[in-house]
N, C-alpha and C positions, 0 to 999 in steps of 0.2 A: 505316903507311909502305909496306908491301908492296903494299897495294891502290892507293895513289897511284902507285907506280911502274908497276903493271900498266896503270893508266889512261893514264899518259904514254906507255908503250910502244904501247898500242893506238892512241892518237891519232897518234903518229908514223907508225905503219903505215898508218893511213887516209890521212893527208896525203901520204905517199910514193906511195901508189897514185893519189891524185887528181892529183898532179903528173905521174906517169908516163903516165896516160891522159887528161891534160887536153884534148888535141886531140880525142879521140874523144867525150869528155863534151860539149865545146862543139858539135861537129857534131850529136850526138844531141839536144841542147837546141834548137838551131836548127830541126832537122827536126820536133821536137815542137811548137814554136810555129807553124811553117808548116802542120802538119796540123790544129792546133787552130783556126786562123783560119777556114777554111771551115766548120767545124762551128758556130762561133759566129755566123757570118753567116747560115748556113742556118736556125739556130734563131730568130734575130732576125726574118728574113723570114717564117718560118712563124708566129710570134706576131703579127706585123703582119697577116698574111693572115686569121687567125682572130679578130683583134680583141682580143687579150689586153693589148696596150699602147696 
């Protein structure tokens, strides 16, 4: 029972932080996607150039 209460308390803490920093998390996620897109395009073009696909 004590372990279950500790888990519930931990989850509440995590979700409270997620709600508190929701805006920052969304902005960082969007920036991560934006920075990943050029990397994927570059790799795709490179593979086409050397004939892997």
